[in-house]
C-alpha positions in Angstrom: -30.4 -35.9 -6.8 -32.5 -38.4 -4.3 -33.3 -42.3 -5.0 -36.3 -42.9 -7.3 -39.0 -45.4 -7.0 -39.5 -48.2 -9.9 -42.6 -46.5 -11.1 -40.7 -43.0 -11.0 -38.0 -44.8 -13.2 -40.0 -45.5 -16.0 -42.2 -42.5 -16.1 -41.8 -40.4 -19.0 -39.0 -37.3 -18.4 -41.4 -34.2 -17.9 -39.4 -32.2 -20.5 -40.9 -34.5 -23.1 -44.3 -34.6 -21.7 -44.9 -31.0 -22.0 -42.8 -30.0 -24.9 -41.7 -33.0 -26.7 -44.0 -35.3 -29.1 -47.0 -33.5 -30.0 -48.6 -36.9 -31.5 -48.2 -38.3 -28.5 -50.7 -36.0 -26.8 -54.4 -37.5 -26.5 -57.0 -35.9 -24.7 -54.9 -34.0 -22.3 -52.9 -37.0 -21.6 -49.6 -38.4 -22.7 -49.9 -41.7 -24.6 -46.6 -43.9 -23.8 -47.1 -46.2 -26.7 -46.9 -43.3 -29.4 -44.4 -41.6 -27.8 -42.1 -44.9 -27.8 -43.0 -45.6 -31.5 -41.7 -42.2 -32.4 -38.7 -42.0 -30.3 -37.4 -44.5 -32.2 -38.4 -43.8 -35.6 -36.3 -40.4 -35.3 -33.3 -42.8 -35.2 -33.8 -45.2 -37.9 -31.1 -45.4 -39.3 -29.6 -49.1 -39.4 -25.7 -50.0 -40.0 -24.6 -52.7 -42.6 -23.7 -56.1 -41.8 -20.5 -55.2 -43.1 -19.7 -53.0 -40.6 -17.8 -54.7 -38.1 -19.1 -55.8 -34.9 -17.0 -53.3 -32.8 -18.3 -50.1 -34.6 -22.0 -51.7 -34.7 -22.2 -52.4 -31.0 -21.4 -48.9 -30.0 -23.9 -47.4 -32.9 -26.4 -49.6 -31.2 -25.5 -48.6 -28.1 -26.0 -44.8 -29.1 -29.8 -45.5 -31.0 -30.5 -47.4 -27.4 -29.6 -44.2 -25.1 -31.4 -42.1 -26.8 -34.5 -44.3 -27.4 -34.7 -44.3 -23.4 -34.1 -40.6 -23.5 -38.0 -40.8 -23.6 -37.5 -41.5 -19.6 -34.8 -39.1 -18.9 -34.4 -35.7 -21.3 -30.2 -35.3 -20.6 -29.9 -39.3 -22.6 -30.6 -37.5 -25.7 -27.7 -35.3 -25.5 -25.4 -38.7 -23.9 -26.8 -40.8 -27.3 -25.4 -37.7 -29.2 -22.6 -37.6 -27.6 -21.5 -41.4 -28.1 -22.2 -41.0 -31.3 -19.6 -38.5 -32.3 -17.1 -40.3 -30.4 -17.6 -43.1 -32.8 -16.6 -41.0 -35.9 -12.9 -41.8 -35.0 -12.9 -45.4 -34.5 -14.8 -46.3 -37.3 -12.2 -44.2 -39.8 -9.7 -46.5 -37.8 -11.3 -49.7 -38.4 -12.0 -48.6 -41.9 -8.4 -47.9 -42.3 -7.2 -50.8 -41.3 -9.6 -53.2 -43.3 -9.4 -51.2 -46.8 -5.5 -52.6 -47.0 -5.8 -56.0 -45.7 -3.7 -55.0 -42.8 -0.9 -54.2 -45.1 -0.4 -50.2 -44.4 2.4 -49.0 -47.1 3.6 -45.5 -45.7 5.3 -42.9 -47.9 8.8 -40.6 -46.3 7.8 -37.1 -47.4 11.4 -36.4 -46.6 13.2 -39.2 -48.8 9.7 -40.9 -50.9 10.5 -44.3 -50.0 7.6 -46.7 -49.5 8.1 -48.2 -45.8 5.1 -51.3 -45.7 3.6 -52.1 -42.2 1.4 -54.8 -41.6 -0.7 -54.5 -38.7 -4.3 -54.9 -37.8 -4.1 -52.5 -35.4 -4.5 -48.6 -36.3 -2.0 -47.9 -33.2 0.8 -49.3 -34.4 0.1 -47.3 -37.8 -0.2 -43.9 -35.6 3.4 -44.9 -33.5 5.0 -45.5 -36.6 4.3 -41.9 -38.0 4.5 -40.0 -34.9 6.7 -37.6 -36.1 8.7 -39.0 -39.0 7.4 -37.3 -41.6 5.2 -40.3 -43.4 2.1 -39.9 -45.2 0.1 -43.2 -46.9 0.2 -44.6 -50.3 -3.5 -45.0 -51.5 -5.0 -48.0 -53.7 -5.0 -45.6 -56.6 -1.1 -45.6 -55.7 -0.7 -41.6 -55.4 0.0 -40.6 -51.9 -2.4 -38.6 -49.8 -2.2 -35.1 -49.7 -2.6 -33.2 -46.8 -1.0 -29.6 -46.1 -0.6 -27.1 -43.3 -2.6 -23.6 -43.5 0.5 -22.1 -45.5 -0.2 -24.7 -48.3 3.0 -26.9 -47.3 3.0 -31.0 -47.1 1.9 -32.1 -44.0 3.0 -35.4 -42.4 -0.1 -37.9 -41.6 -0.6 -38.1 -37.8 -4.0 -40.8 -37.7 -6.1 -37.7 -36.2 -10.0 -37.6 -37.0 -9.3 -34.5 -39.5 -6.5 -36.6 -41.0 -8.7 -39.6 -41.2 -12.0 -37.7 -42.9 -9.2 -36.3 -45.8 -8.0 -40.0 -45.9 -11.7 -41.2 -46.8 -12.4 -38.3 -49.3 -9.0 -38.7 -51.5 -9.8 -42.8 -51.0 -13.2 -41.9 -52.5 -15.0 -43.1 -49.4 -16.9 -40.3 -48.4 -18.2 -37.7 -51.3 -20.3 -34.8 -52.2 -19.8 -30.8 -51.1 -23.0 -30.6 -48.8 -21.5 -33.3 -47.4 -17.9 -32.7 -47.0 -19.5 -29.5 -44.8 -21.7 -31.9 -42.6 -18.4 -34.1 -41.6 -16.2 -30.7 -40.8 -19.4 -29.5 -38.3 -19.2 -33.5 -36.7 -15.7 -33.3 -36.9 -16.0 -29.9 -34.8 -18.4 -31.1 -32.5 -16.5 -34.5 -31.7 -13.6 -32.3 -30.5 -15.9 -30.5 -28.1 -17.5 -33.7 -26.4 -14.0 -34.9 -26.3 -13.0 -32.1 -23.8 -15.9 -32.0 -22.4 -18.5 -29.0 -20.8 -22.0 -29.7 -19.9 -24.0 -28.8 -22.9 -27.8 -30.0 -23.3 -29.0 -30.7 -27.2 -32.8 -30.7 -28.3 -33.8 -34.6 -29.2 -34.5 -33.6 -32.6 -30.4 -32.0 -33.1 -29.3 -35.2 -31.4 -30.9 -37.7 -33.4 -29.9 -35.8 -36.6 -26.2 -36.5 -35.1 -26.8 -39.9 -34.9 -28.4 -40.4 -38.1 -25.6 -38.2 -39.9 -22.9 -40.5 -38.1 -24.5 -43.6 -39.1 -25.0 -42.4 -43.0 -20.9 -41.6 -42.4 -20.2 -44.9 -41.1 -22.7 -47.0 -43.9 -20.7 -45.1 -46.5 -17.3 -45.5 -45.3 -17.7 -49.2 -46.0 -19.3 -48.5 -49.0 -23.1 -48.8 -48.6 -26.0 -46.4 -49.0 -28.1 -45.7 -45.8 -32.0 -45.8 -47.3 -33.5 -42.1 -46.9 -29.7 -40.7 -46.7 -29.6 -36.7 -47.6 -25.6 -37.0 -46.8 -24.8 -39.4 -49.5 -28.6 -40.3 -51.6 -29.0 -43.7 -53.3 -30.9 -44.3 -56.0 -34.8 -44.5 -55.0 -37.4 -46.4 -56.2 -40.3 -44.8 -58.4 -43.9 -46.1 -59.3 -46.9 -45.8 -60.8 -48.4 -42.6 -59.3 -51.6 -40.9 -60.5 -51.7 -37.0 -60.0 -55.1 -35.2 -60.4 -56.5 -31.7 -60.2 -60.2 -30.4 -60.4 -61.5 -27.6 -62.7 -60.6 -24.6 -62.0 -57.1 -25.6 -60.1 -58.3 -25.3 -56.3 -58.1 -29.2 -55.5 -55.2 -31.4 -56.2 -54.4 -35.1 -55.6 -51.8 -37.5 -55.8 -52.6 -41.0 -55.1 -51.5 -45.0 -56.2 -53.6 -45.9 -58.9 -55.4 -48.8 -56.8 -56.8 -45.6 -55.4 -58.6 -43.9 -58.1 -61.5 -45.9 -58.5 -63.1 -45.1 -55.1 -62.2 -41.1 -56.0 -65.6 -39.7 -55.8 -66.1 -36.0 -56.9 -68.9 -34.4 -58.4 -66.7 -32.2 -60.4 -64.9 -32.8 -63.3 -61.1 -34.0 -62.2 -57.9 -34.5 -64.8 -55.5 -36.7 -64.2 -52.5 -37.5 -65.1 -50.1 -41.2 -64.8 -46.8 -40.5 -63.7 -43.8 -42.9 -63.6 -42.4 -41.2 -60.0 -41.0 -40.7 -56.7 -43.7 -41.1 -54.5 -42.5 -38.7 -51.4 -41.2 -35.8 -54.0 -43.0 -32.9 -53.5 -42.7 -31.1 -56.6 -45.4 -34.0 -58.3 -48.4 -31.5 -57.9 -46.3 -28.6 -60.0 -45.2 -31.2 -62.2 -45.0 -30.0 -66.2 -43.7 -32.7 -68.8 -42.0 -29.5 -70.6 -39.8 -28.1 -67.6 -37.9 -30.2 -65.0 -39.7 -29.0 -61.6 -39.8 -32.2 -59.8 -37.0 -32.9 -56.9 -36.2 -36.6 -58.6 -36.8 -37.2 -62.4 -40.2 -37.8 -63.0 -42.1 -39.3 -66.7 -44.7 -38.8 -67.9 -46.8 -42.2 -68.7 -50.3 -40.9 -69.4 -52.4 -38.2 -69.9 -54.0 -36.1 -69.6 -57.6 -37.1 -69.0 -60.6 -38.2 -67.1 -60.8 -40.7 -64.9 -62.6 -43.1 -66.8 -59.7 -43.2 -69.4 -57.0 -43.3 -66.8 -58.7 -46.4 -65.2 -58.7 -47.7 -68.9 -55.1 -46.8 -69.6 -53.7 -48.5 -65.9 -56.2 -51.7 -66.2 -53.8 -52.0 -69.6 -50.4 -51.1 -68.2 -49.4 -52.7 -64.7 -48.3 -50.5 -62.2 -44.0 -50.1 -63.5 -41.4 -49.6 -60.9 -37.9 -48.3 -61.5 -34.9 -46.2 -59.8 -33.9 -42.6 -60.2 -30.7 -41.2 -59.4 -30.8 -39.2 -56.0 -32.1 -35.6 -56.3 -28.3 -33.3 -57.3 -28.1 -31.6 -60.2 -26.0 -33.9 -62.2 -29.6 -35.7 -63.7 -31.6 -32.4 -64.9 -29.4 -32.7 -68.2 -29.3 -36.0 -68.3 -33.2 -36.7 -68.2 -34.5 -33.0 -69.7 -33.9 -34.6 -73.1 -36.1 -37.6 -72.6 -38.9 -36.5 -71.1 -41.9 -36.6 -73.2 -43.9 -34.1 -74.1 -47.9 -34.2 -73.9 -50.9 -33.2 -75.7 -54.0 -31.7 -73.8 -52.0 -29.5 -71.1 -50.4 -32.2 -69.5 -49.5 -30.3 -65.8 -51.3 -29.4 -63.0 -52.5 -25.8 -63.1 -49.6 -25.3 -60.1 -47.2 -25.4 -63.3 -47.9 -22.1 -63.8 -47.1 -19.1 -62.1 -50.6 -17.7 -62.5 -52.7 -19.2 -60.3 -53.6 -17.7 -57.2 -52.8 -17.6 -53.7 -55.7 -19.8 -52.2 -54.7 -22.7 -55.3 -51.2 -22.6 -53.8 -52.0 -22.8 -50.5 -54.3 -25.6 -50.4 -52.1 -28.2 -53.1 -48.6 -27.0 -52.2 -48.1 -30.7 -50.5 -48.6 -34.2 -51.2 -50.4 -34.4 -47.5 -52.5 -31.2 -47.7 -54.8 -32.8 -50.6 -55.6 -35.8 -48.2 -56.7 -32.9 -45.7 -59.0 -31.9 -47.7 -60.4 -35.0 -49.8 -61.2 -37.7 -47.1 -62.1 -40.2 -49.3 -58.9 -39.7 -51.4 -55.4 -40.6 -49.4 -52.5 -39.0 -51.2 -49.6 -41.3 -49.3 -48.9 -44.0 -47.9 -47.7 -43.5 -44.0 -44.5 -44.4 -45.3 -43.9 -41.9 -47.9 -45.2 -38.9 -46.4 -42.1 -39.2 -43.4 -39.4 -37.7 -45.9 -40.8 -34.4 -47.5 -38.7 -31.8 -48.2 -40.9 -29.9 -45.4 -41.6 -32.1 -43.0 -45.3 -33.2 -42.5 -47.3 -34.6 -39.7 -48.3 -37.8 -40.6 -52.1 -37.5 -38.9 -53.3 -35.1 -41.7 -56.7 -35.4 -40.5 -55.7 -33.6 -36.7 -53.6 -30.7 -38.2 -55.6 -27.8 -36.4 -55.2 -29.5 -32.9 -51.6 -30.4 -33.2 -51.1 -26.5 -34.7 -52.3 -25.4 -31.4 -50.7 -27.6 -29.2 -47.5 -26.8 -30.7 -48.3 -23.1 -30.6 -48.7 -23.7 -26.4 -46.2 -25.1 -26.6 -43.7 -22.0 -28.2 -45.6 -19.9 -25.7 -44.4 -21.8 -22.7 -40.7 -22.1 -24.3 -40.8 -18.0 -24.6 -41.9 -16.8 -20.9 -39.0 -19.9 -20.2 -36.6 -18.1 -22.4 -37.4 -14.8 -21.0 -35.5 -16.2 -17.6 -32.8 -18.8 -19.0 -32.4 -17.6 -22.8 -29.2 -20.1 -22.8 -31.3 -23.2 -22.3 -34.5 -22.6 -23.8 -34.2 -20.3 -26.5 -32.9 -23.5 -28.6 -36.3 -25.1 -27.6 -38.3 -21.7 -29.3 -36.5 -22.4 -32.0 -37.8 -25.7 -32.7 -41.2 -25.1 -32.0 -41.3 -22.3 -34.6 -39.9 -24.9 -36.7 -42.3 -27.2 -35.7 -45.4 -24.7 -36.4 -43.7 -23.7 -39.4 -44.2 -27.6 -40.7 -48.0 -27.6 -39.5 -48.5 -24.4 -41.0 -47.6 -25.6 -44.2 -49.7 -28.6 -44.4 -52.6 -26.8 -43.6 -52.0 -24.4 -46.6 -51.5 -21.4 -44.4 -47.8 -20.8 -46.1 -47.1 -17.3 -45.8 -47.3 -17.2 -42.0 -45.3 -20.9 -42.4 -42.8 -18.6 -43.9 -42.8 -16.2 -41.2 -42.5 -18.7 -38.7 -39.6 -20.5 -39.9 -38.0 -17.1 -40.8 -38.1 -16.7 -37.0 -36.4 -20.2 -36.0 -33.2 -19.5 -38.5 -33.1 -16.2 -36.9 -32.6 -17.5 -33.4 -30.8 -20.4 -34.9 -28.1 -18.3 -36.4 -27.6 -16.3 -33.3 -27.0 -19.6 -31.2 -24.4 -21.2 -34.2 -22.3 -17.9 -33.6 -21.6 -18.9 -30.1 -21.8 -22.6 -30.5 -21.5 -23.4 -34.6 -20.7 -27.1 -33.6 -24.3 -27.6 -32.2 -27.0 -25.0 -34.0 -24.9 -24.7 -37.5 -26.7 -28.2 -38.5 -30.3 -27.2 -37.2 -29.9 -23.3 -39.2 -29.1 -25.7 -42.3 -31.7 -27.9 -41.7 -34.3 -24.5 -41.2 -32.4 -23.2 -44.3 -33.8 -26.0 -46.4 -37.7 -25.7 -45.1 -37.5 -21.6 -45.8 -36.2 -23.1 -49.6 -39.4 -25.7 -49.7 -41.9 -22.7 -48.1 -40.9 -20.3 -50.9 -40.8 -22.7 -53.9 -44.0 -23.6 -52.7 -45.0 -19.9 -52.9 -43.4 -19.7 -56.1 -41.6 -16.8 -55.1 
């Protein structure tokens, strides 16, 4: 590579211009301001103040490296690698801080306890090296490690043993998160013994955000929007409405209801719910159909009646548990019953395909009814099916992503190892736009193609592509749920 000029150094990488950042493509050009905003949104995970500076500084370096990937595509991969290499130092730092500098080792051979006063994890590693020790947990029990034959194994301070230690100390929890942790461990081992590889920005951002969520969890803090270790989420008053015939549905804030105008008859209900919950349009007071707990506050009734009730009852805010199976039995008995069909018409499986497609996601209604906004911008970014923020230009965005997919297919014919991941990413993005436009059958075919490609890629490189495969399978699940299949 020759010496580049300053103008060349600050120009966006052509791989980003040609195939990435669809939101930044305006009128045949590439809007750097929009691209800069989006690249920072991709890695929005922030570490808690309790995380020591040595770890937090390394994470911020990885985030900064990712952001500058806008100018050099290779930096996306470098940022992912940096974050993976931060896992072990973070676990070591938490190991020392949890025991306040006094680590008690337990002999597997004789059972005696041997306290070590140290602020350096390497002193612990040297002490346990080949000596047959394990660690005494805060519960008083000894850390249990087993080899492949089920025999007790001594603690050796490796990344795998540190992750097992964090699990047994209840610093890390959850079965889904356990799988992700093991995948990140495999990816970190590959990075520690490097060979050239190139990751897509979406995969690199996913890795970096997951590492950040693990670090926050080690110090006892949840990450807002975390999918690894979900925290309680805020519920607020939400209005859901549907037109006579059920061909159009809306989800809105209470202060937007007065401005809503439509010549047809509409029916409304008022819920206490999570705004980004994709199940709101299939809410049914008799069954658990939403992703998060949702309570019927009022309805069903006409707009005037809803406004009168809202005037007498100010907006409510509270917390709901994360979307796991544990809340369903707890909340199902507390859910109110309602008279007068207190549910969206989509709660019934007898609606037609058109209604199914038109009303299947929060942002779809705003695309169909410009006078009634379905959600704040911040509420649209974390849908289970990732929907674009600019709903007024969905067709244009879909055209762009389809052009990108065609380009990647052509490139993949000559260099499949390099560009097949980009084909999968394009089909994943295409699925999102099709879903937002209500074309759910096409969206399903698109995500199934992405799953097929990711499945093949994950066989050769599971550490890189299994997370992408899992994410695509989750998206397919959401599409199938919208179709009612």
